[in-house]
C-alpha positions in Angstrom: 0.0 0.0 0.0 1.0 3.6 -0.6 -0.2 5.0 2.8 -0.9 8.7 3.1 -1.9 10.4 6.3 -5.6 11.5 6.0 -6.3 13.1 9.3 -6.6 12.8 13.1 -9.2 13.4 15.7 -9.2 13.6 19.6 -11.8 12.6 22.1 -11.3 13.5 25.8 -14.7 12.3 27.1 -13.4 9.1 28.7 -9.6 9.4 29.3 -7.8 10.3 26.1 -8.4 8.9 22.6 -6.7 9.8 19.3 -7.8 8.3 16.0 -5.3 8.4 13.1 -6.6 7.8 9.6 -4.5 6.7 6.6 -5.6 6.0 3.0 -4.0 4.0 0.2 -4.9 4.3 -3.5 -3.0 1.2 -4.6 -4.9 -0.9 -3.4 -7.7 1.3 -2.2 -7.7 0.9 1.6 -8.5 3.0 4.6 -6.7 2.3 7.9 -7.9 3.6 11.3 -5.5 3.4 14.3 -7.3 4.3 17.5 -5.0 5.0 20.5 -6.8 5.0 24.0 -5.5 5.8 27.4 -7.5 6.0 30.6 -6.5 8.3 33.5 -3.4 7.2 35.3 -0.3 5.3 34.3 -1.7 2.9 31.7 -2.4 0.9 29.8 -2.3 2.6 26.4 -4.3 0.5 23.9 -4.2 0.5 20.1 -6.9 -0.9 17.9 -6.4 -1.0 14.1 -8.9 -1.6 11.3 -8.4 -1.7 7.6 -11.3 -1.2 5.2 -10.9 -2.8 1.8 -12.3 -0.3 -0.8 -10.5 -1.9 -3.7 -13.3 -3.9 -5.2 -11.2 -7.1 -5.1 -9.5 -9.4 -2.5 -6.5 -8.1 -0.5 -4.0 -10.5 1.1 -2.1 -9.5 4.3 1.3 -11.2 4.9 2.4 -12.5 8.3 5.6 -10.5 7.8 3.8 -7.2 8.3 4.3 -5.7 11.8 1.2 -4.3 13.5 3.6 -2.1 15.5 7.2 -1.4 16.1 8.3 0.2 19.4 11.7 1.6 20.2 12.4 1.6 23.9 15.3 3.3 25.8 16.1 2.1 29.3 18.2 3.8 32.0 19.5 0.5 33.5 19.7 -3.2 32.5 16.5 -4.8 31.3 15.0 -8.2 32.1 12.5 -9.7 29.6 9.7 -11.7 31.1 7.7 -14.2 29.0 5.3 -17.0 29.8 4.7 -20.4 28.0 1.2 -21.6 27.2 1.0 -24.9 28.9 -1.2 -26.8 31.4 -1.5 -25.2 34.8 1.7 -25.6 36.8 3.5 -27.1 33.8 4.7 -23.9 32.1 8.0 -22.1 31.9 8.4 -18.5 32.9 11.3 -16.7 31.2 13.3 -14.0 32.9 16.2 -13.2 30.6 18.6 -10.3 30.8 18.7 -8.4 27.5 22.3 -8.0 26.5 24.0 -6.4 23.4 23.1 -7.9 20.0 19.9 -9.7 21.1 17.6 -11.2 18.5 14.8 -13.0 20.2 11.4 -14.2 19.0 8.5 -14.9 21.4 6.1 -17.0 19.3 2.6 -18.5 19.7 3.8 -21.1 22.2 4.0 -18.2 24.7 1.1 -16.1 26.1 1.0 -12.9 23.9 2.2 -10.8 26.8 5.8 -9.7 27.6 7.2 -7.4 30.3 10.4 -5.4 30.3 11.6 -5.0 33.9 14.1 -2.3 34.8 15.5 -2.9 38.3 12.0 -3.8 39.6 11.4 0.0 39.6 9.7 0.6 36.2 9.4 -0.8 32.7 6.9 -1.6 30.0 4.5 -4.4 29.1 3.1 -5.3 25.7 0.4 -7.7 24.9 -2.4 -8.3 22.4 -5.8 -10.0 22.4 -4.9 -12.8 20.0 -3.4 -16.2 20.7 -1.2 -16.4 17.7 1.6 -14.1 16.4 5.2 -13.2 17.3 7.1 -10.6 19.3 10.5 -9.9 17.8 12.9 -8.3 20.4 16.3 -6.9 19.3 19.0 -4.8 20.8 22.0 -3.2 19.2 25.5 -2.8 20.7 23.8 -0.8 23.5 21.5 -3.3 25.3 19.5 -0.3 26.7 18.2 0.4 23.1 15.5 -2.1 22.5 13.2 -2.6 19.5 10.1 -4.6 19.8 8.1 -5.6 16.6 4.6 -7.1 17.0 3.6 -9.5 14.3 0.1 -10.7 15.2 -0.8 -13.0 12.3 1.0 -16.2 11.5 -0.4 -17.0 8.1 -1.7 -14.9 5.2 -5.1 -13.4 5.7 -7.4 -12.7 2.7 -9.9 -9.8 3.0 -12.8 -9.6 0.6 -14.1 -6.4 -1.1 -15.8 -3.9 1.3 -14.8 -5.9 4.4 -13.2 -4.4 7.5 -10.2 -6.3 8.9 -9.6 -5.9 12.6 -5.9 -6.3 13.1 -5.4 -8.6 16.1 
């Protein structure tokens, strides 16, 4: 798609909500990205829909990231992840992120990860979908972390005039 920014709107009636709109002419699509935050420290939630206005089918690849976040920590970071297994049988990961990390958290894990900085602060990322992958990387500086969220694991076909809710 050749995405072009088409506008934004704000709503402060229940916390804070920003809606970003993008359009594409090839193929003809409209993307809405709605960011919501309630009063207090979080969470911040993002919901994305894509309306197919092309008149034909559109196929989305599992290689397309729903979001890419760049995080900067002030001290070393531990990555927490949790396997999907029977109660009491699972594995909980607590790994220090060092330089040059390339880590994938796939659909065998719960789609929820936490970045813990000295048990004082951090960030958590999750999505309401049981499939998908988180890709976590760090460069030579382990405090510079990039997280890519890839929520689909196979190609998704969207028919004409349908609205795809990105997981």
